[in-house]
C-alpha positions as CSV (number, residue, x, y, z in Angstrom):
1,N,87.0,17.3,-134.8
2,P,88.4,20.8,-135.4
3,T,87.1,20.9,-139.0
4,N,83.6,21.1,-137.5
5,N,84.7,23.2,-134.5
6,D,83.9,20.2,-132.3
7,F,86.3,20.2,-129.3
8,S,84.2,17.9,-127.1
9,L,85.9,14.9,-125.4
10,T,86.2,11.5,-127.1
11,V,85.8,8.3,-125.0
12,N,89.5,7.7,-124.8
13,S,90.5,11.2,-123.6
14,L,92.6,11.3,-120.5
15,A,90.7,14.4,-119.4
16,I,87.6,12.3,-118.5
17,N,87.1,12.0,-114.8
18,S,90.4,13.9,-114.3
19,G,89.1,17.3,-113.2
20,D,88.8,18.8,-109.7
21,S,85.2,19.5,-108.9
22,S,86.2,21.8,-106.1
23,L,87.5,24.3,-108.7
24,I,84.4,24.1,-110.9
25,A,81.8,26.7,-110.0
26,L,79.6,26.1,-113.1
27,T,77.2,23.2,-113.3
28,K,77.1,23.3,-117.1
29,D,79.8,22.8,-119.6
30,L,80.4,25.0,-122.7
31,N,77.7,23.1,-124.7
32,G,75.2,23.5,-121.9
33,N,75.5,19.9,-120.7
34,S,75.5,19.1,-117.0
35,R,78.8,18.6,-115.2
36,K,79.2,15.2,-113.5
37,M,80.1,16.7,-110.1
38,G,82.4,14.4,-108.1
39,T,84.0,12.9,-111.2
40,V,84.1,16.1,-113.3
41,D,86.1,16.1,-116.5
42,M,89.0,18.4,-117.1
43,G,88.4,21.3,-119.5
44,A,85.5,23.2,-121.0
45,F,83.5,20.1,-122.1
46,E,82.0,17.3,-120.1
47,F,81.8,13.8,-121.7
48,Q,78.2,12.9,-121.4
49,D,78.5,9.1,-120.8
50,V,80.0,7.5,-117.7
51,V,83.5,6.1,-118.3
52,S,85.5,3.7,-116.3
53,R,89.2,3.1,-117.1
54,W,91.0,-0.2,-116.3
55,I,94.0,0.4,-113.9
56,G,94.6,-3.2,-112.9
57,I,96.4,-2.4,-109.6
58,S,95.0,-5.4,-107.6
59,S,94.8,-8.3,-110.0
60,N,93.5,-9.3,-113.4
61,N,90.0,-9.8,-112.2
62,W,87.5,-7.8,-114.3
63,N,85.0,-7.7,-111.4
64,T,87.3,-6.3,-108.7
65,I,86.3,-2.7,-108.0
66,S,89.9,-1.5,-107.2
67,N,91.0,-2.5,-110.7
68,W,88.9,0.3,-112.2
69,N,89.1,4.1,-111.7
70,N,85.3,4.5,-111.6
71,N,83.8,1.1,-110.4
72,V,83.3,-2.1,-112.4
73,P,81.5,-1.0,-115.7
74,D,78.0,-2.2,-116.5
75,N,75.7,-1.8,-119.5
76,T,75.5,2.0,-118.9
77,V,79.3,2.6,-118.9
78,F,82.0,3.1,-121.5
79,A,85.0,0.8,-120.6
80,I,88.6,1.7,-121.6
81,I,91.4,-0.8,-121.5
82,P,94.8,1.0,-121.7
83,S,98.2,-0.5,-122.2
84,G,100.9,-0.5,-119.6
85,T,98.8,-1.5,-116.6
86,P,100.2,-3.9,-113.9
87,N,97.7,-6.5,-114.9
88,S,95.5,-7.0,-118.0
89,P,91.8,-7.8,-117.5
90,V,90.4,-11.3,-117.5
91,I,86.7,-12.1,-117.6
92,S,86.0,-15.5,-116.0
93,T,82.4,-15.1,-114.8
94,I,79.1,-15.0,-116.7
95,N,76.6,-12.2,-117.3
96,N,79.1,-9.3,-117.7
97,S,77.7,-6.4,-119.7
98,I,79.0,-3.0,-120.8
99,K,77.8,-0.2,-123.0
100,D,80.9,0.4,-125.1
101,I,84.5,-0.7,-124.9
102,T,87.8,0.6,-126.3
103,I,90.9,-1.7,-126.2
104,N,94.0,0.5,-126.8
105,S,97.0,-0.5,-128.8
106,G,99.3,-2.7,-126.7
107,A,96.4,-3.6,-124.3
108,N,94.9,-7.0,-123.8
109,L,91.5,-8.3,-122.8
110,Q,90.7,-12.0,-122.3
111,I,87.5,-13.9,-121.8
112,E,88.1,-17.3,-120.1
113,A,86.2,-20.4,-121.1
114,T,83.9,-19.8,-118.2
115,G,83.3,-16.2,-118.9
116,S,80.8,-14.1,-121.0
117,L,80.5,-10.5,-122.0
118,T,77.8,-8.5,-123.8
119,I,78.7,-5.2,-125.5
120,K,75.6,-3.2,-126.1
121,E,77.0,-0.7,-128.6
122,K,80.5,-0.5,-130.0
123,L,83.8,-2.4,-129.7
124,T,86.8,-0.3,-130.7
125,Q,89.8,-2.8,-130.8
126,N,93.3,-1.7,-131.4
127,G,94.8,-4.2,-128.9
128,S,94.4,-7.9,-128.3
129,F,91.1,-9.5,-127.6
130,T,91.0,-13.3,-127.0
131,I,88.1,-15.6,-126.2
132,K,89.0,-19.1,-124.8
133,S,87.3,-22.5,-124.7
134,D,88.3,-25.8,-123.2
135,A,87.0,-29.4,-123.0
136,T,84.0,-28.5,-121.0
137,N,83.3,-24.7,-121.5
138,N,83.1,-22.1,-124.2
139,G,83.9,-18.4,-123.6
140,S,81.1,-16.2,-125.0
141,L,80.9,-12.7,-126.5
142,I,77.9,-10.9,-127.9
143,L,78.4,-7.6,-129.7
144,E,75.0,-5.9,-130.3
145,G,76.6,-2.9,-132.1
146,N,79.5,-2.7,-134.4
147,Q,83.3,-3.4,-134.4
148,Q,86.0,-0.8,-135.2
149,G,89.7,-0.7,-134.9
150,S,92.8,-2.3,-136.5
151,E,92.9,-5.7,-134.7
152,N,91.1,-9.0,-135.0
153,V,89.3,-10.9,-132.3
154,I,90.8,-14.4,-131.6
155,Y,88.5,-17.3,-130.7
156,Q,90.4,-20.3,-129.4
157,R,88.2,-23.3,-130.4
158,Y,89.3,-26.4,-128.3
159,V,89.1,-29.9,-129.9
160,G,90.5,-33.2,-128.8
161,T,91.9,-35.9,-131.1
162,S,93.1,-39.4,-131.5
163,A,96.4,-40.4,-133.2
164,N,94.9,-42.6,-135.9
165,P,93.4,-40.8,-139.0
166,T,91.0,-43.7,-139.7
167,D,89.7,-43.7,-136.1
168,P,86.3,-41.9,-136.0
169,E,87.1,-40.7,-132.5
170,G,88.8,-37.3,-132.6
171,W,87.0,-36.0,-135.7
172,Y,85.1,-32.8,-135.1
173,L,82.6,-30.7,-137.2
174,I,83.6,-27.1,-136.8
175,S,82.8,-23.7,-138.3
176,A,84.5,-20.3,-138.1
177,P,83.2,-18.1,-135.2
178,V,84.8,-15.1,-136.8
179,D,85.2,-13.9,-140.4
180,G,88.5,-13.9,-142.2
181,Q,90.5,-16.9,-140.9
182,N,92.6,-18.5,-143.6
183,I,92.2,-22.3,-143.9
184,N,95.8,-22.8,-144.9
185,T,96.9,-21.5,-141.4
186,F,95.8,-24.7,-139.8
187,K,97.5,-27.2,-142.1
188,N,100.4,-27.9,-139.7
189,E,97.9,-28.5,-136.8
190,V,95.8,-31.3,-138.4
191,L,96.6,-34.9,-139.1
192,R,97.9,-35.8,-142.6
193,S,97.5,-39.0,-144.7
194,G,99.5,-38.9,-147.9
195,E,98.7,-35.8,-149.8
196,K,95.5,-35.2,-147.8
197,Y,95.1,-32.9,-144.7
198,A,92.5,-33.8,-142.2
199,I,90.3,-30.8,-142.9
200,A,87.4,-30.9,-145.4
201,P,84.1,-29.3,-146.5
202,Y,81.3,-31.6,-147.4
203,D,80.1,-31.7,-151.1
204,N,76.7,-33.3,-151.5
205,S,77.0,-33.3,-155.3
206,F,79.5,-36.2,-155.2
207,A,78.4,-39.8,-155.6
208,T,80.9,-41.0,-153.0
209,N,83.8,-39.6,-150.9
210,R,81.8,-36.4,-150.2
211,Y,84.3,-35.1,-147.8
212,N,86.5,-33.1,-150.1
213,Y,89.8,-33.0,-148.2
214,F,92.3,-30.3,-148.8
215,T,95.6,-31.5,-150.1
216,D,99.2,-30.4,-150.7
217,N,100.1,-29.0,-154.1
218,E,100.3,-32.5,-155.5
219,G,96.6,-33.1,-154.9
220,E,93.5,-31.7,-156.5
221,N,92.3,-29.5,-153.7
222,D,95.4,-27.4,-152.8
223,I,95.1,-26.0,-149.3
224,S,97.3,-23.1,-150.1
225,L,94.5,-21.9,-152.5
226,A,91.6,-22.6,-150.1
227,G,91.2,-19.0,-149.0
228,V,89.2,-18.2,-145.8
229,F,86.6,-20.2,-144.0
230,T,83.1,-19.5,-145.4
231,R,80.7,-17.9,-142.9
232,G,78.1,-20.4,-141.7
233,K,79.7,-23.3,-143.5
234,G,80.9,-26.4,-141.6
235,Y,84.1,-28.4,-142.0
236,S,85.3,-31.8,-140.8
237,I,88.6,-31.6,-139.0
238,K,91.0,-33.7,-136.9
239,R,93.9,-32.2,-134.9
240,E,97.3,-33.8,-134.7
241,S,97.2,-33.3,-131.0
242,T,94.6,-32.0,-128.5
243,G,94.5,-28.2,-128.4
244,T,92.8,-25.2,-129.9
245,F,92.4,-23.8,-133.3
246,D,92.9,-20.0,-133.0
247,F,90.4,-18.4,-135.3
248,S,91.4,-14.7,-136.0
249,G,89.0,-12.3,-137.7
250,L,86.2,-9.8,-137.5
251,L,83.0,-10.5,-135.5
252,N,79.8,-11.3,-137.5
253,T,77.6,-8.4,-136.3
254,S,74.6,-9.0,-138.6
255,D,72.5,-12.0,-139.7
256,V,74.4,-14.7,-141.6
257,S,72.9,-16.6,-144.5
258,V,74.2,-19.7,-146.0
259,A,72.9,-21.6,-149.1
260,I,72.0,-25.3,-148.7
261,T,71.7,-27.5,-151.8
262,D,69.7,-30.5,-153.0
263,N,71.6,-32.8,-155.3
264,S,69.4,-35.8,-154.8
265,S,68.1,-35.7,-158.4
266,A,71.6,-36.6,-159.6
267,V,74.2,-38.7,-157.8
268,G,74.3,-36.7,-154.6
269,N,72.0,-36.1,-151.6
270,Q,70.3,-33.3,-149.6
271,W,72.7,-33.2,-146.6
272,N,74.6,-30.0,-145.9
273,L,77.4,-29.3,-143.4
274,I,76.9,-25.8,-141.8
275,G,77.8,-24.2,-138.5
276,N,77.4,-21.4,-135.9
277,P,79.2,-18.2,-137.2
278,F,79.0,-16.3,-133.9
279,T,81.3,-16.1,-130.8
280,A,78.3,-17.0,-128.6
281,A,76.0,-20.0,-128.6
282,I,72.7,-19.9,-130.5
283,N,69.3,-21.2,-129.4
284,L,68.5,-24.4,-131.2
285,N,64.9,-25.2,-130.3
286,N,61.8,-23.9,-128.7
287,F,62.9,-25.1,-125.3
288,A,65.9,-22.8,-125.5
289,D,63.9,-19.8,-126.8
290,A,60.3,-19.9,-128.0
291,T,60.8,-17.1,-130.5
292,N,64.5,-16.8,-131.6
293,N,65.8,-20.3,-132.3
294,F,67.5,-22.0,-135.3
295,L,64.9,-24.7,-136.0
296,L,61.9,-22.4,-135.8
297,A,63.5,-19.8,-138.1
298,N,64.5,-22.5,-140.7
299,V,61.7,-25.0,-140.4
300,S,60.4,-24.2,-143.9
301,K,63.8,-24.7,-145.4
302,L,64.5,-28.2,-144.2
303,N,63.2,-31.6,-145.2
304,P,59.9,-31.6,-143.4
305,S,60.5,-35.2,-142.2
306,R,63.9,-34.2,-140.7
307,V,63.6,-30.8,-139.1
308,A,66.6,-31.4,-136.9
309,I,70.3,-30.9,-136.6
310,Y,72.7,-33.9,-136.8
311,Q,75.8,-33.3,-134.6
312,W,78.8,-35.6,-134.8
313,N,79.6,-37.2,-131.5
314,S,83.4,-37.9,-131.5
315,I,83.2,-40.2,-128.5
316,T,80.3,-42.5,-129.7
317,A,81.3,-42.2,-133.4
318,S,77.7,-41.5,-134.3
319,Y,75.4,-38.5,-134.8
320,D,73.3,-37.0,-132.0
321,I,70.0,-35.9,-133.5
322,I,68.4,-32.8,-131.8
323,N,65.0,-31.4,-132.7
324,Q,61.9,-29.7,-131.3
325,A,60.8,-32.9,-129.5
326,T,63.9,-33.5,-127.4
327,G,62.3,-32.1,-124.3
328,N,65.5,-30.2,-123.5
329,A,66.8,-26.7,-124.1
330,N,69.5,-27.2,-126.7
331,Y,72.2,-24.8,-128.0
332,I,74.8,-24.7,-130.7
333,A,78.2,-23.8,-129.4
334,P,80.5,-21.2,-131.0
335,G,82.4,-22.8,-133.8
336,Q,80.2,-25.9,-133.8
337,G,79.4,-27.5,-137.2
338,F,76.4,-29.8,-137.8
339,F,74.4,-31.4,-140.6
340,V,70.9,-30.4,-141.9
341,E,68.9,-31.9,-144.7
342,S,67.6,-29.5,-147.3
343,K,64.1,-29.4,-148.6
344,V,63.7,-30.3,-152.2
345,G,65.3,-27.8,-154.5
346,G,67.6,-26.2,-151.9
347,E,67.2,-23.1,-149.7
348,T,69.0,-20.4,-147.7
349,I,69.6,-21.0,-144.0
350,I,69.6,-18.0,-141.7
351,F,71.6,-17.6,-138.5
352,S,70.2,-14.4,-136.9
353,E,71.9,-12.2,-134.4
354,A,68.8,-12.6,-132.2
355,M,69.5,-16.3,-131.8
356,Q,72.7,-15.6,-129.8
357,T,72.8,-16.5,-126.1
358,H,75.4,-16.9,-123.4
359,Q,75.8,-20.6,-122.6
360,T,79.3,-21.3,-121.4
361,G,79.1,-24.9,-120.2
362,A,78.6,-28.3,-121.8
363,I,75.7,-27.2,-124.0
364,F,74.8,-30.4,-125.9
365,P,73.0,-32.7,-123.5
366,K,72.3,-36.1,-124.9
367,S,68.7,-36.7,-125.9
368,T,66.5,-39.5,-127.4
369,N,66.7,-39.7,-131.2
370,T,63.2,-39.1,-132.6
371,V,64.2,-39.1,-136.2
372,S,65.9,-41.9,-138.2
373,E,69.7,-41.5,-138.2
374,I,71.7,-40.7,-141.3
375,N,74.6,-42.9,-142.2
376,L,77.5,-40.5,-142.6
377,I,80.8,-41.8,-141.3
378,V,83.7,-39.4,-140.9
379,K,86.9,-41.2,-142.1
380,D,90.1,-40.8,-144.0
381,E,89.1,-41.7,-147.5
382,N,92.7,-42.3,-148.5
383,T,92.4,-45.7,-147.0
């Protein structure tokens, strides 16, 4: 920053780790900071954090030492992903952690469905960053700091389907794991019945037909006017064919609140469809985390006789009810929608950053229902 007479190195400078320590007699740089002898920086200033740059000469494996110019980065290291390398990095294992990462323009980073990454400080993204999921696993990213740069993160949310719109199998409850994805983008990927697309929020103020399906411009809920997915809100959806919904947007890097309503005094009910707004799973109950879990944080906001989540099971065509008495550690996957029942008068649900956890496998084990089930059948209401 020459306006402040600051000529110290930035994290993306090619001068980092590029000097020749045999030519450096001084152990301090111009600012009085210690030189990192052996991996000294070029010039008068020494970058004070450890940096490792991806070179990708051996493979696309993030954890291969020879793919980096200064060892595989950990949570004390700044990682840089440049463009033009022989291979782009792929994370396919769990428990990877770095201090800070910069993805340059034209570069690519991918987290496989079996992989996880924690970024302790900052993500600077000017290239491509994709997180994958499949039928049995969910790729996971936790950003503890903030996101900068010109590009969006893409989370590929896998869902199955069945060809019949009236068949309850193949319907899923989803939510957006990033902020800014336009609903209209998915209209050609979902089933259609007449003017209705198989994607709908749930409106508990209605007496019947509470799934308010988006429609073409001949209907009453034009999908072209739908805007973006609301953070923390759930949607019912059914794909035309098995595959992924590619959610593109910014990461949610602070707590997310979502209003839940009680319309039981009129013709409606107290049920609300919400969902995980993060790119990592969240702890659901005390067995998952005794302090930071969804049910503990929101116990006072739910119907006291139904402090649980109700997750649609597409295979059994019924709801799995998960609460504090299941006896299992339970988690809510990235992009997973579910129902809760509001307390009288409504409330505001909190999804806190602290609830996030890396759980990449099949994270909804079946458990005994300890609360009476709700009768909410997902169907095409055009029939």
